[in-house]
LOMARFI-882344 format. One record per atom (N, C-alpha, C, O): residue in three letters; x, y, z. Coordinates in steps of 0.1 Angstrom, whole numbers, plus 5000, padded with zeros to 4 digits. Layout:
<pts>
ALAXYZ ...
</pts>
This chain:
<pts>
MET414625306233 MET415625296243 MET415825436250 MET415625536244 VAL416125426263 VAL416325556270 VAL417625546278 VAL417925446284 LYS418525646277 LYS419725656284 LYS419825786291 LYS419525886285 THR420125786304 THR420125906312 THR421525926318 THR422025826324 PHE422026046317 PHE423326076323 PHE423126186333 PHE422426286330 LYS423726176344 LYS423726286354 LYS425126346354 LYS426126276357 GLU425226476351 GLU426526546349 GLU426626656359 GLU425626716362 LYS427826686363 LYS428126796372 LYS428626916364 LYS429426906355 VAL428127036368 VAL428627166363 VAL429127246375 VAL428327266384 ILE430327286375 ILE430927366386 ILE430927516381 ILE431627546371 THR430227596388 THR430227746384 THR431127826393 THR431427786404 HIS431627936389 HIS432628016396 HIS432128156399 HIS432828236406 LYS430928196393 LYS430428336395 LYS428928326399 LYS428328226396 GLU428428446404 GLU427028446407 GLU426228426394 GLU425228356394 PHE426628496383 PHE425928486370 PHE426928436360 PHE428028496359 GLU426628326354 GLU427628266345 GLU426928186334 GLU425928106338 ILE427328196322 ILE426728116311 ILE427828026306 ILE428828076301 ILE427627896307 ILE428627796304 ILE428227706292 ILE427127646293 PRO429027706282 PRO428627616271 PRO428727466274 PRO429727426280 ILE427727396271 ILE427727246274 ILE427327166262 ILE427027046263 THR427427226250 THR427127156238 THR427927026236 THR427426926232 GLU429227036239 GLU430126926237 GLU429826816247 GLU429926696244 LEU429426856259 LEU429026756269 LEU427726676264 LEU427626556266 VAL426826746258 VAL425626686253 VAL426026596242 VAL425526476241 ARG426826636233 ARG427326546222 ARG428026426227 ARG427826316221 LYS428826436237 LYS429526326243 LYS428526216248 LYS428626096246 CYS427526266255 CYS426426176261 CYS425626106249 CYS425325986250 ILE425426186239 ILE424726116227 ILE425526006222 ILE425025906219 SER426826036220 SER427725936214 SER427825816223 SER427825706218 GLN427925836236 GLN428025726246 GLN426725636247 GLN426725526250 SER425525706243 SER424325636244 SER424025526234 SER423325436237 GLY424725546222 GLY424425446212 GLY423125476204 GLY422825406194 ILE422425576208 ILE421125606201 ILE421425696189 ILE422225796190 THR420925656178 THR421225726165 THR420025816160 THR420225906153 GLU418825786164 GLU417625856160 GLU416825886172 GLU416425786179 GLY416526006175 GLY415626036187 GLY415726176191 GLY415826276183 LEU415626196205 LEU415526326211 LEU416526326223 LEU416726226229 VAL417126446226 VAL417826466238 VAL417226566246 VAL416926676241 PHE417026546259 PHE416526636268 PHE417626676278 PHE418326596283 VAL417826806279 VAL418826866288 VAL418126946299 VAL417427036296 ILE418226896311 ILE417426956322 ILE418326986334 ILE419126906339 THR418127106340 THR418827146352 THR418027096364 THR416827096363 ALA418727056374 ALA418126996386 ALA417927106397 ALA417627076409 HIS418027236393 HIS418027346403 HIS417127456399 HIS416927486387 THR416527526409 THR415527626406 THR416127766405 THR415327866404 SER417427776406 SER418027906403 SER419127896393 SER420127966393 SER418827816383 SER419727796371 SER418827766359 SER417627746361 GLY419427766348 GLY418627736336 GLY419427676325 GLY420627656326 ILE418727636314 ILE419327576302 ILE418827666291 ILE417627686289 MET419827706283 MET419527796272 MET420027736259 MET421027666259 VAL419427776247 VAL420027746234 VAL420127886228 VAL419127956226 ASN421327916223 ASN421528046217 ASN422828046209 ASN423527946208 GLU423128156203 GLU424328176195 GLU425528206204 GLU425328266215 ASN426728156201 ASN427828166209 ASN428628296205 ASN429628286198 LEU428228406210 LEU428828536207 LEU429028606220 LEU428028626227 PRO430228646224 PRO430428716237 PRO429528846238 PRO429028866249 CYS429328916227 CYS428429036228 CYS427028996232 CYS426329066239 LEU426528886226 LEU425228836229 LEU425128786244 LEU424128816250 MET426128726249 MET426128676263 MET426028806272 MET425328806282 THR426728906269 THR426629036276 THR425229096275 THR424729136286 ASP424629096264 ASP423329136262 ASP422329056271 ASP421429116277 ILE422428926271 ILE421628846279 ILE421728876293 ILE420728896300 GLU422928886298 GLU423128916312 GLU422629056316 GLU421929076326 GLU422829156307 GLU422329296310 GLU420829296310 GLU420229376318 THR420229226301 THR418729226299 THR418129156312 THR417129206318 LEU418629046316 LEU418128976328 LEU418329066340 LEU417429066349 GLU419429136341 GLU419629226352 GLU418629346353 GLU418129386363 ARG418329396341 ARG417329506340 ARG415929446344 ARG415129516351 LEU415629326339 LEU414329266342 LEU414129226357 LEU413129236363 VAL415329176363 VAL415329116376 VAL416529176383 VAL417529106385 PRO416429306388 PRO417629366395 PRO417929296408 PRO417029256416 LEU419229296411 LEU419629236424 LEU419129316436 LEU418929256447 ASP419029446435 ASP418729526446 ASP417229556449 ASP416829646456 HIS416329486442 HIS414929496445 HIS414529446458 HIS415129356463 ASP413429496464 ASP412929446477 ASP412029326474 ASP410729336474 TYR412629206473 TYR411829086471 TYR411229026484 TYR411829036494 ALA410128966482 ALA409428906494 ALA410228786498 ALA410128746510 HIS411028716490 HIS411828606493 HIS413028646502 HIS413628556507 SER413228766504 SER414428816512 SER413928826526 SER413928936532 HIS413628716533 HIS413328716547 HIS413728586553 HIS414128486545 PHE413628576566 PHE414028446572 PHE413028336569 PHE411728356570 LEU413528226564 LEU412728106560 LEU412827996571 LEU413927936572 LEU411827976579 LEU411827876589 LEU412227736583 LEU412927656590 SER411727706571 SER411927576565 SER413427556562 SER413927446561 TYR414227666559 TYR415627656556 TYR416527686568 TYR417627646569 GLY415927766578 GLY416727806589 GLY417727916585 GLY418727936592 ALA417427986575 ALA418228096570 ALA417428196562 ALA416228176560 THR418028306559 THR417328416551 THR417528386537 THR418628366532 GLY416428386530 GLY416428366515 GLY416828496508 GLY416328606511 GLY417928486500 GLY418428606494 GLY418628586479 GLY419328666472 ASN418128476474 ASN418428446460 ASN417128456451 ASN417028376441 ALA416228536454 ALA415028556446 ALA415428596432 ALA414728536423 PRO416328676429 PRO416728706415 PRO417128586407 PRO416828576396 GLY417828486414 GLY418228366407 GLY417028286403 GLY416928226392 HIS416028276412 HIS414828196409 HIS414028266397 HIS413528196389 LEU413928396398 LEU413128466388 LEU413828456374 LEU413228436363 LYS415128476374 LYS415928456361 LYS415828316355 LYS415728296343 SER415828226364 SER415628086360 SER414228066353 SER414127996343 MET413228126359 MET411928116354 MET411828176340 MET411228116331 LEU412528286338 LEU412528346325 LEU413328266314 LEU412928256303 CYS414428206319 CYS415328136310 CYS414727996307 CYS414827956295 GLY414127926316 GLY413627796314 GLY414627696320 GLY415827726321 ASN414127576323 ASN415027476330 ASN415427366321 ASN416127276325 HIS415027366308 HIS415427256299 HIS415327296284 HIS414927406281 THR415927206276 THR415727216262 THR415527076256 THR416026976263 VAL414927056245 VAL414826936238 VAL415326956224 VAL414927056217 MET416226866219 MET416726876206 MET416726746199 MET416626636206 VAL416826746186 VAL416826626178 VAL418126556176 VAL419226626175 ILE418126426176 ILE419326346172 ILE419026276159 ILE418026206157 GLU419926296150 GLU419726236136 GLU421026176132 GLU422026246132 ASN421026046128 ASN422325986124 ASN423325986135 ASN424525996132 GLY422925976147 GLY423825976159 GLY424426106162 GLY425326116171 LYS423926216156 LYS424526346159 LYS423426446164 LYS422226426160 LEU423826536172 LEU422926646177 LEU422626736165 LEU423526786159 GLU421426756163 GLU421026846152 GLU420826986158 GLU419827016165 CYS421627076154 CYS421627216158 CYS421527306146 CYS422027276135 GLY420927426147 GLY421027526137 GLY422427566136 GLY423227546145 LYS422727636125 LYS424127676122 LYS424827746134 LYS426027736137 ALA424027826141 ALA424627916152 ALA424227866166 ALA424427936176 GLN423527756167 GLN423027716180 GLN424027636189 GLN424827556184 ASP424027666202 ASP424827596212 ASP423927586224 ASP422927666226 VAL424227486232 VAL423427466245 VAL424327516256 VAL425527506256 TYR423627586266 TYR424327656277 TYR423627616290 TYR422427596291 PHE424427606300 PHE424027606314 PHE424127746319 PHE425127816318 ALA423027796325 ALA423027936330 ALA422927936345 ALA421927876351 GLU423927986352 GLU424027996366 GLU423528136370 GLU423928236365 PHE422528136380 PHE422028266385 PHE422228286400 PHE421728376405 ASP422828186406 ASP423028196421 ASP424328126425 ASP424328046435 GLY425328156418 GLY426628086421 GLY427528156430 GLY427128256436 PRO428728106431 PRO429227976426 PRO428727856433 PRO428527866445 GLN428527746425 GLN427927626431 GLN428427506423 GLN428827526411 THR428227396428 THR428227266420 THR426827226417 THR426027216426 ARG426527216404 ARG425227186399 ARG425127056392 ARG426127006387 ASN423927006392 ASN423626876385 ASN422726906373 ASN421726976374 ILE423026836362 ILE422126846350 ILE421926706346 ILE422726616347 PHE420726676340 PHE420426546335 PHE420326566320 PHE419726656314 ILE421026466313 ILE420926456298 ILE420326326295 ILE420926216297 GLN419126326290 GLN418426206287 GLN418226196272 GLN417726286266 ILE418626076267 ILE418526056253 ILE417525946251 ILE417625836257 GLN416525966243 GLN415425876240 GLN415325846225 GLN415425946217 GLY415325726221 GLY415225696207 GLY415625546204 GLY415525466213 GLU416225536192 GLU416625396188 GLU417925406181 GLU418525296177 
</pts>
């Protein structure tokens, strides 16, 4: 059996890491699937899905590391007028951070519950906000 949920995430800052573990758990519960896999996928190329520990100091380290790797003030080729959009592209850092972060995660469902490590949580990572974003949570199993 396969159940797919399309959920909205509203972001409020250019860079933001939002915990979505409880949303994933809610979708698993609503699916009725007790054994299988859950796929969490962002529908956007300047956002990501992460699995990590929920510590404010770690979130700061993640943000600072991504900023060092992909600084906002670099001279990106994407920062020019794009005829296809009719506007100037200015979100190259968001695309590159998304590439580093990844756009999805896959986790196990056992006995109707999300199987996480002791310190694992699922996060939506915004790199080009604020925006309204869509994520897909697909549960496959029986």
